[in-house]
MMTF fields as JSON, N, C-alpha, C and O atoms, coordinates in Angstrom:
{
  "mmtfVersion": "1.0.0",
  "mmtfProducer": "UNKNOWN",
  "numBonds": 227,
  "numAtoms": 228,
  "numGroups": 57,
  "numChains": 1,
  "numModels": 1,
  "chainsPerModel": [1],
  "groupsPerChain": [57],
  "chainIdList": ["A"],
  "bondAtomList": [4, 2, 8, 6, 12, 10, 16, 14, 20, 18, 24, 22, 28, 26, 32, 30, 36, 34, 40, 38, 44, 42, 48, 46, 52, 50, 56, 54, 60, 58, 64, 62, 68, 66, 72, 70, 76, 74, 80, 78, 84, 82, 88, 86, 92, 90, 96, 94, 100, 98, 104, 102, 108, 106, 112, 110, 116, 114, 120, 118, 124, 122, 128, 126, 132, 130, 136, 134, 140, 138, 144, 142, 148, 146, 152, 150, 156, 154, 160, 158, 164, 162, 168, 166, 172, 170, 176, 174, 180, 178, 184, 182, 188, 186, 192, 190, 196, 194, 200, 198, 204, 202, 208, 206, 212, 210, 216, 214, 220, 218, 224, 222],
  "bondOrderList": [1, 1, 1, 1, 1, 1, 1, 1, 1, 1, 1, 1, 1, 1, 1, 1, 1, 1, 1, 1, 1, 1, 1, 1, 1, 1, 1, 1, 1, 1, 1, 1, 1, 1, 1, 1, 1, 1, 1, 1, 1, 1, 1, 1, 1, 1, 1, 1, 1, 1, 1, 1, 1, 1, 1, 1],
  "groupList": [{"groupName": "MET", "atomNameList": ["N", "CA", "C", "O"], "elementList": ["N", "C", "C", "O"], "formalChargeList": [0, 0, 0, 0], "bondAtomList": [1, 0, 2, 1, 3, 2], "bondOrderList": [1, 1, 2], "singleLetterCode": "M", "chemCompType": "L-PEPTIDE LINKING"}, {"groupName": "ALA", "atomNameList": ["N", "CA", "C", "O"], "elementList": ["N", "C", "C", "O"], "formalChargeList": [0, 0, 0, 0], "bondAtomList": [1, 0, 2, 1, 3, 2], "bondOrderList": [1, 1, 2], "singleLetterCode": "A", "chemCompType": "L-PEPTIDE LINKING"}, {"groupName": "TYR", "atomNameList": ["N", "CA", "C", "O"], "elementList": ["N", "C", "C", "O"], "formalChargeList": [0, 0, 0, 0], "bondAtomList": [1, 0, 2, 1, 3, 2], "bondOrderList": [1, 1, 2], "singleLetterCode": "Y", "chemCompType": "L-PEPTIDE LINKING"}, {"groupName": "LYS", "atomNameList": ["N", "CA", "C", "O"], "elementList": ["N", "C", "C", "O"], "formalChargeList": [0, 0, 0, 0], "bondAtomList": [1, 0, 2, 1, 3, 2], "bondOrderList": [1, 1, 2], "singleLetterCode": "K", "chemCompType": "L-PEPTIDE LINKING"}, {"groupName": "ILE", "atomNameList": ["N", "CA", "C", "O"], "elementList": ["N", "C", "C", "O"], "formalChargeList": [0, 0, 0, 0], "bondAtomList": [1, 0, 2, 1, 3, 2], "bondOrderList": [1, 1, 2], "singleLetterCode": "I", "chemCompType": "L-PEPTIDE LINKING"}, {"groupName": "SER", "atomNameList": ["N", "CA", "C", "O"], "elementList": ["N", "C", "C", "O"], "formalChargeList": [0, 0, 0, 0], "bondAtomList": [1, 0, 2, 1, 3, 2], "bondOrderList": [1, 1, 2], "singleLetterCode": "S", "chemCompType": "L-PEPTIDE LINKING"}, {"groupName": "ASP", "atomNameList": ["N", "CA", "C", "O"], "elementList": ["N", "C", "C", "O"], "formalChargeList": [0, 0, 0, 0], "bondAtomList": [1, 0, 2, 1, 3, 2], "bondOrderList": [1, 1, 2], "singleLetterCode": "D", "chemCompType": "L-PEPTIDE LINKING"}, {"groupName": "GLU", "atomNameList": ["N", "CA", "C", "O"], "elementList": ["N", "C", "C", "O"], "formalChargeList": [0, 0, 0, 0], "bondAtomList": [1, 0, 2, 1, 3, 2], "bondOrderList": [1, 1, 2], "singleLetterCode": "E", "chemCompType": "L-PEPTIDE LINKING"}, {"groupName": "CYS", "atomNameList": ["N", "CA", "C", "O"], "elementList": ["N", "C", "C", "O"], "formalChargeList": [0, 0, 0, 0], "bondAtomList": [1, 0, 2, 1, 3, 2], "bondOrderList": [1, 1, 2], "singleLetterCode": "C", "chemCompType": "L-PEPTIDE LINKING"}, {"groupName": "GLY", "atomNameList": ["N", "CA", "C", "O"], "elementList": ["N", "C", "C", "O"], "formalChargeList": [0, 0, 0, 0], "bondAtomList": [1, 0, 2, 1, 3, 2], "bondOrderList": [1, 1, 2], "singleLetterCode": "G", "chemCompType": "PEPTIDE LINKING"}, {"groupName": "PRO", "atomNameList": ["N", "CA", "C", "O"], "elementList": ["N", "C", "C", "O"], "formalChargeList": [0, 0, 0, 0], "bondAtomList": [1, 0, 2, 1, 3, 2], "bondOrderList": [1, 1, 2], "singleLetterCode": "P", "chemCompType": "L-PEPTIDE LINKING"}, {"groupName": "THR", "atomNameList": ["N", "CA", "C", "O"], "elementList": ["N", "C", "C", "O"], "formalChargeList": [0, 0, 0, 0], "bondAtomList": [1, 0, 2, 1, 3, 2], "bondOrderList": [1, 1, 2], "singleLetterCode": "T", "chemCompType": "L-PEPTIDE LINKING"}, {"groupName": "GLN", "atomNameList": ["N", "CA", "C", "O"], "elementList": ["N", "C", "C", "O"], "formalChargeList": [0, 0, 0, 0], "bondAtomList": [1, 0, 2, 1, 3, 2], "bondOrderList": [1, 1, 2], "singleLetterCode": "Q", "chemCompType": "L-PEPTIDE LINKING"}, {"groupName": "HIS", "atomNameList": ["N", "CA", "C", "O"], "elementList": ["N", "C", "C", "O"], "formalChargeList": [0, 0, 0, 0], "bondAtomList": [1, 0, 2, 1, 3, 2], "bondOrderList": [1, 1, 2], "singleLetterCode": "H", "chemCompType": "L-PEPTIDE LINKING"}, {"groupName": "ASN", "atomNameList": ["N", "CA", "C", "O"], "elementList": ["N", "C", "C", "O"], "formalChargeList": [0, 0, 0, 0], "bondAtomList": [1, 0, 2, 1, 3, 2], "bondOrderList": [1, 1, 2], "singleLetterCode": "N", "chemCompType": "L-PEPTIDE LINKING"}, {"groupName": "VAL", "atomNameList": ["N", "CA", "C", "O"], "elementList": ["N", "C", "C", "O"], "formalChargeList": [0, 0, 0, 0], "bondAtomList": [1, 0, 2, 1, 3, 2], "bondOrderList": [1, 1, 2], "singleLetterCode": "V", "chemCompType": "L-PEPTIDE LINKING"}],
  "groupTypeList": [0, 1, 2, 3, 4, 5, 6, 7, 8, 4, 5, 8, 9, 1, 8, 5, 9, 7, 8, 10, 11, 7, 5, 4, 5, 7, 9, 1, 12, 13, 2, 7, 4, 14, 10, 6, 11, 8, 4, 6, 8, 9, 1, 8, 1, 6, 15, 8, 10, 11, 9, 5, 4, 11, 10, 9, 7],
  "groupIdList": [1, 2, 3, 4, 5, 6, 7, 8, 9, 10, 11, 12, 13, 14, 15, 16, 17, 18, 19, 20, 21, 22, 23, 24, 25, 26, 27, 28, 29, 30, 31, 32, 33, 34, 35, 36, 37, 38, 39, 40, 41, 42, 43, 44, 45, 46, 47, 48, 49, 50, 51, 52, 53, 54, 55, 56, 57],
  "secStructList": [7, 7, 3, 3, 3, 7, 6, 6, 7, 7, 7, 7, 1, 6, 4, 4, 4, 4, 7, 6, 6, 7, 7, 7, 3, 3, 7, 1, 1, 1, 3, 3, 7, 7, 6, 6, 6, 7, 7, 7, 7, 7, 6, 2, 2, 2, 2, 7, 6, 6, 7, 7, 3, 3, 3, 7, 7],
  "xCoordList": [-30.793, -31.964, -32.476, -32.096, -33.317, -34.071, -35.28, -36.057, -35.417, -36.846, -37.755, -37.564, -39.172, -40.295, -41.31, -41.436, -42.322, -43.344, -45.088, -45.628, -45.512, -46.508, -48.21, -48.518, -48.928, -50.152, -50.972, -52.151, -50.268, -50.698, -50.349, -50.801, -49.82, -49.098, -50.295, -51.399, -50.01, -51.167, -50.75, -51.417, -49.662, -48.756, -49.032, -49.75, -48.273, -48.143, -46.878, -46.636, -46.064, -44.471, -43.875, -42.905, -43.917, -42.783, -41.903, -41.048, -41.735, -40.248, -39.671, -38.463, -40.235, -39.37, -38.251, -37.051, -39.136, -37.976, -36.874, -35.954, -36.871, -36.067, -35.156, -34.221, -35.16, -34.356, -33.226, -33.303, -31.927, -30.685, -30.098, -28.882, -30.853, -30.19, -31.383, -31.393, -32.362, -33.487, -34.299, -34.717, -34.433, -34.959, -36.022, -36.389, -37.165, -38.49, -38.991, -38.695, -40.07, -41.067, -42.646, -43.184, -43.138, -44.7, -45.007, -44.884, -45.445, -46.191, -47.588, -48.151, -48.142, -49.324, -50.354, -51.545, -49.987, -51.241, -50.606, -51.297, -49.249, -48.51, -46.895, -46.538, -46.155, -44.932, -44.175, -44.642, -43.052, -42.211, -40.752, -40.503, -39.81, -38.388, -37.98, -38.589, -36.617, -35.794, -35.225, -34.539, -35.19, -34.405, -32.497, -31.73, -32.303, -31.042, -30.136, -28.987, -31.052, -30.089, -30.465, -30.018, -31.44, -32.071, -30.564, -30.392, -29.801, -28.528, -29.439, -28.51, -30.338, -30.805, -30.663, -30.358, -30.906, -30.532, -31.665, -31.427, -32.785, -34.033, -34.885, -36.111, -34.319, -34.543, -36.033, -36.787, -36.262, -37.932, -38.564, -39.536, -38.203, -39.075, -39.23, -40.241, -38.27, -38.314, -39.74, -40.387, -39.768, -40.906, -41.887, -42.809, -42.441, -43.59, -44.645, -44.53, -45.756, -46.378, -47.609, -48.305, -47.654, -48.292, -47.523, -47.94, -45.95, -45.597, -45.486, -45.209, -45.816, -45.805, -44.835, -45.146, -43.583, -42.072, -41.203, -40.43, -41.266, -40.096, -38.875, -39.029, -37.769, -37.124, -37.246, -37.465, -37.035, -36.992, -36.811, -36.155, -37.527, -36.828, -36.229, -35.71],
  "yCoordList": [79.256, 78.854, 77.995, 77.869, 77.091, 75.937, 76.31, 76.997, 75.71, 76.166, 75.566, 74.511, 76.322, 75.518, 75.414, 76.173, 74.205, 74.371, 74.705, 74.119, 75.738, 76.077, 75.121, 74.165, 75.684, 74.764, 74.834, 74.479, 75.352, 75.586, 74.4, 74.186, 73.929, 72.182, 71.338, 71.361, 70.493, 69.615, 68.068, 67.085, 68.043, 66.766, 66.02, 65.031, 66.745, 66.028, 65.154, 64.399, 65.332, 64.597, 65.409, 64.728, 66.252, 66.946, 67.139, 66.253, 68.033, 68.335, 67.383, 67.402, 66.321, 65.058, 64.496, 64.349, 64.179, 63.863, 64.718, 64.23, 66.184, 66.625, 67.124, 67.723, 67.046, 66.979, 66.367, 65.181, 66.935, 65.639, 66.108, 66.298, 66.392, 65.56, 64.454, 64.036, 64.153, 64.073, 63.907, 62.986, 65.501, 66.122, 66.065, 65.794, 66.248, 66.166, 64.759, 63.839, 64.818, 63.94, 64.064, 65.016, 62.835, 63.091, 63.164, 62.199, 64.403, 64.581, 64.016, 63.436, 64.375, 64.029, 64.998, 64.702, 66.165, 67.213, 67.693, 68.24, 67.405, 67.781, 67.177, 66.208, 67.656, 67.394, 68.082, 69.218, 67.97, 68.998, 68.455, 67.45, 69.545, 69.651, 69.374, 69.665, 68.616, 68.519, 69.566, 69.764, 70.544, 71.372, 71.49, 72.451, 69.925, 69.575, 68.888, 68.449, 68.992, 68.324, 68.825, 68.236, 70.118, 70.805, 71.952, 72.903, 71.932, 72.628, 73.77, 74.531, 74.408, 75.576, 75.639, 76.69, 74.48, 74.815, 75.572, 76.146, 75.28, 75.79, 74.707, 74.785, 73.749, 72.893, 72.539, 72.425, 72.387, 71.807, 73.133, 73.053, 74.472, 75.351, 75.877, 76.52, 75.586, 75.412, 74.513, 74.882, 73.184, 72.278, 72.477, 72.036, 73.191, 72.935, 74.089, 75.226, 73.616, 73.86, 74.779, 75.654, 74.392, 75.896, 76.552, 77.364, 76.582, 77.879, 77.963, 78.92, 76.552, 76.741, 76.869, 77.105, 76.692, 76.457, 77.542, 77.874, 78.021, 79.195, 79.327, 78.736, 80.205, 79.818, 80.607, 81.812, 79.554, 79.952, 81.23, 81.927, 81.716, 82.834, 83.053, 84.135],
  "zCoordList": [136.773, 137.105, 136.701, 135.537, 137.009, 136.024, 135.759, 136.422, 134.536, 133.834, 134.442, 135.048, 134.337, 134.987, 134.118, 133.156, 134.474, 133.605, 134.424, 135.362, 133.678, 134.269, 134.323, 133.611, 135.235, 134.828, 133.392, 133.392, 132.008, 131.335, 130.5, 129.375, 130.906, 130.55, 129.952, 130.496, 128.665, 128.374, 128.754, 128.433, 129.412, 129.348, 127.864, 127.715, 126.766, 125.424, 125.35, 124.409, 126.468, 126.51, 125.315, 124.982, 124.675, 123.732, 124.513, 124.513, 125.269, 126.393, 126.518, 126.282, 126.891, 127.573, 126.767, 127.003, 125.57, 124.415, 124.014, 123.358, 124.406, 124.149, 125.011, 124.481, 126.261, 127.275, 127.412, 127.732, 127.228, 126.984, 128.111, 128.077, 129.347, 130.821, 131.538, 132.695, 130.415, 131.384, 132.443, 133.144, 132.314, 133.763, 133.829, 134.972, 132.808, 132.692, 132.668, 131.906, 133.986, 133.774, 134.361, 134.925, 134.037, 134.376, 135.764, 136.519, 136.149, 137.428, 137.399, 136.471, 138.905, 139.052, 138.313, 138.41, 137.562, 137.206, 135.698, 134.839, 135.553, 134.515, 134.251, 134.922, 133.473, 133.594, 134.3, 134.365, 134.982, 136.025, 135.486, 134.82, 136.045, 135.806, 136.872, 137.902, 136.842, 138.221, 138.273, 137.271, 139.191, 139.153, 139.564, 139.608, 139.815, 140.553, 139.029, 138.999, 137.976, 136.835, 135.905, 134.921, 135.503, 134.853, 134.206, 134.968, 133.267, 132.342, 132.06, 131.788, 131.925, 131.559, 129.794, 129.23, 129.116, 127.789, 126.521, 125.459, 127.152, 126.651, 125.913, 125.984, 125.241, 124.523, 124.477, 123.511, 125.896, 125.999, 125.698, 124.947, 126.158, 126.035, 124.2, 123.919, 123.127, 122.313, 121.302, 120.322, 122.159, 121.412, 121.954, 121.268, 123.407, 123.715, 123.455, 123.913, 122.607, 121.666, 122.509, 121.994, 123.705, 124.734, 125.145, 125.97, 124.808, 125.59, 127.181, 127.904, 127.498, 128.909, 130.001, 131.168, 129.54, 129.823, 129.972, 129.074, 130.869, 130.619, 132.082, 133.151, 131.755, 132.692, 134.082, 134.206, 135.221, 136.756, 136.905, 136.131, 138.165, 138.868, 140.2, 140.474]
}
């Protein structure tokens, strides 16, 4: 299951640079993760300053 970014995201972009599959892009309100290419590595969650990236359910 792909990671998800909640509305707590402040759009700092820290996660985007850490994603090895380039699955994170800037969305309309905050960054978003493409679930089709996310490999569940958690690299993005490790660098998120707000803790808004969590494993999907």
